C-alpha positions, 0 to 999 in steps of 0.5 A: 500499499502506497503512502497516499493510500495509507493517507486517504484511508486514515492508516498512516502512522504519523510522528511528531518530533518536538511537543512543545508550542507547535508540536502538541497542537499539531499532534492533537489535530493529527489525532483527531482526524482519525490518524495514530499519532505519536509525538517524540520528545527528549523531555522525560517530563512532556511525555509523561504528562500526555501519556497521562492525558494531561496538557501543558499547553493553553491552546490545547484543551485538557478534555481533548487530550485525555480521550485521544490518549484513552483511545489510543491514536495519541501517544508519546515517547522518548525512544526514537527508534519508534520512527522505524515504523512510521509513515510520515514524520513532522520536525517542530523543533526549536530554532534559536539564535546564537550569541552572534545572532546566527541561527542554531539549526543544531536541533534540526540537524540532530532530528534529521540524523535521527530520522536518516538512521530509521529511514524507509522508502515511502515515508514523508518527512516535513519540517516545520522549524521557522529557518532561513530560506535553503535549509531544507534543501541545503542541510536536511535533503543532503542528510536523508540522502546519505544512505542512498535513498532519493528525495522524490523518488524513494522518500518525500521532503517537505517544508510546511512553516507553523504559524501558531498564535498562543493565546488566539481564541479565534484561530488554532491550527486547524482553521489556519491556512497551511502553507506547503513547499516540496522538494520535488512536486510528488513530494509537494502532492504527498504533503498536502494529500497529509495536511488536508486531512487536519487543515481546513485550507492547504496552500501549495507553493513551488518550492521549500526555499519559497515556503521558509521565505514566506515565514520570514515575511510574515513575521518581518513585516510585523517586526518591522511595523512594530519597530515603526510604531515605537519609534513613532511613540517615542516622536509623539512623547516629544511632541506631547501628542498621545500616541494611542489617540493618534493611531485609533484616528489613523485606524479609521481609514478603511483602506491602506493602513493597518494599526500596530501598537507600541509596546515595551519590546518584542517577545515570543518564539517569532518576532524577536528571532525569525527576521535575523534568519533572513538578515543572516542569510543576505550577508552571506550574499553580501547584502544588509538587510537595512530594515530589519537591522533598523527595526531590531535596534528600535525594539530592543532598545524599548526596555530602556526607554520604559525604564527611562520613563519610570525614573522620569515620573518618579522625578516628577514626583520627588522620588528616586529610583534607588530605594523604591519599590517597582512592581511589574504587572505581567511578565509574559510577552503577550496577554493570556499566555504563560511564555516568557520566552524573550519577554521584554519585561525581563529586560525591563526588571533586570536594570531596576534591580540592585538596590531597588525592590522589584517585585512582579506579578502575573497569573499565568506566566513565571520567571524561571530564576534558574535558567541562563541570561538571555541571549540578547545581553550576551550580545550586546556584551559582544557588541561592546567589546567589538566596538573598541576595535571596529565598529561600522562607522568611526565617529569624527570625535576620534579625530579621523574621517568617518568611513564605512567598513564592509560588514561581511563576505561570503566565504571564510577564505575572504574574511572580513578584515578590520579598517586601517588603524587610525592615528590617533593621540593615544596610538601615537603615545604607544608608538612613541613609547616603544619597545618590543612588549608594547608591539607585541600587545598591540598585535594580540589586540590585533589578532583578537579585534579580527577574531572577533570581527570575523565571529560576528560576520558568521562568515560560513558558506553552507553551500559549499560546506557540509553541516557537520563541519559547519558545526565543527567550525562553528564550535572551534571559532567559539572556543577561539573567540573566547580565548582570544577575547581574553587575551584582547582584554589582557592587552587592553589593560596592558596597554593602558598601563603602558601609556599611563606609564609613558604619561607620567614620565613625560610629565616628570621630565617636563617639570624637571626642565621647567624647574631648572629654569626659574623665570627672572624679573624681566620674564613676568607676563606682558614683556617681550622676554616673556613670550620669548621664554614662553615659547621656549617653555613650550619647546619642552618635552609635553604631552599635548599642546592642551596640557602644556600651557596649564603645567607652564603656568603651574610651574611659574607659580611653584617656582616664583620666589616669594616677596618679603616686602617692598624691598629693591630685590622683590621678585614682584611683578612691576605695578603700574602704581607706585608700592607703598611701604 
């Protein structure tokens, strides 16, 4: 019996890898359609709850999971050997971002490897995890074809982006249109036949890359518009206008306008993350997605804007944030959900901690204090470390002309190089100090800075390398960056110490020469000889033109003999008035 015949008779055995916000609702819909469904997950707690007929997802009612488990149509397991007996596999695993904001597809690769070891002819594999265009063809397909089976002939491969909106009571997995893109025409038809059993409307597109791009367009559209309305909120605050009134009035236009509303930032598993997949992919093609980057900067700055508004409101009431009691109402990223992933409330609570007593209230969401820090904070730390060596545009305050530097390249063979170092006053001071130790430190700083820039660009060509080599290169690069980062910080501290020592030597040399030449009676201010003497003093060793006059005035005052009365030998400068004794 072929796969299409099993699907038409509802006799196909379906597996869902990943029982999270996407996997469990999809498994329930397939089970309600009459299929036997088995969910696979590495989390023993989730598997135990599903086997007990319990739901841990708010959008999946408790009274729906229990009867499906009792009837045997829905099950769960942590043993992936059960994939050998299924007819279709849907991969619904997370795809987070790395510290350098490039996609972490290690969960997709691990799931594809698990499927490959149990793959058999006539099996359908569908990827639902959001990722960059080309993942299905460049990463998943080579893994499945590693043992000789051909996609489109022996097995079927498709991509179908998830469209889950947690907390939405109107749209769910069943009544939300489903996008399907197959590696071949046969793959697309097989995936469409399966999903038509569980979803009301299925839209078939030409390729997996198109389906992957559809998902990124949807979330990038929302991220860019939210960034726009967040900036409009800042503008209205400066103009003393009510942004809510402005948006509600604009929403009365029946065409050409869709209302978006400002907030404290972006949260959830899609909008803050997915646009960066597209931005990262385009950097490999030497193109900078400026709208995505700008919207990300505005949205990531909103938590700090909220904290500043809080400080301003306390100041108007003659209170200080330091020592104040702060209550944060709601920590989930949206209403009526318990999901705190990438929630902007976490970035609002963190700056308000310290000497402030911060509490939060949310009947649904809770912050796990054992979990590690957010990636966004780590990324900001990396940006601070990289800014000292190479920023995309060098500010004019550094004393050199502003210039833009290339941001990425296409392969590891042509890495992005840092721009030529500028001849600032601090660098001239280090160069004048000389010494093999200083030059060695500068070379370490150069290597560390180049490695940080290389890691930030994420210049790895997936089309030219296998996925195993890709992750091996990424891991090796991260280890190397950690090592060079430490050397980078040590070198900066050492250079600062050398600059301080050289600065002190310059000052000592200047003062020694200034004290050796005390001024005479004819060299007081206002005389020609004084101006000549001043020019001579300026020719002494100095640190900069700004510090020399101040040091000269200080040295003259320090070395001037004190007056003991109105005697003729007094060193007091001549005055227009006669001295009175």
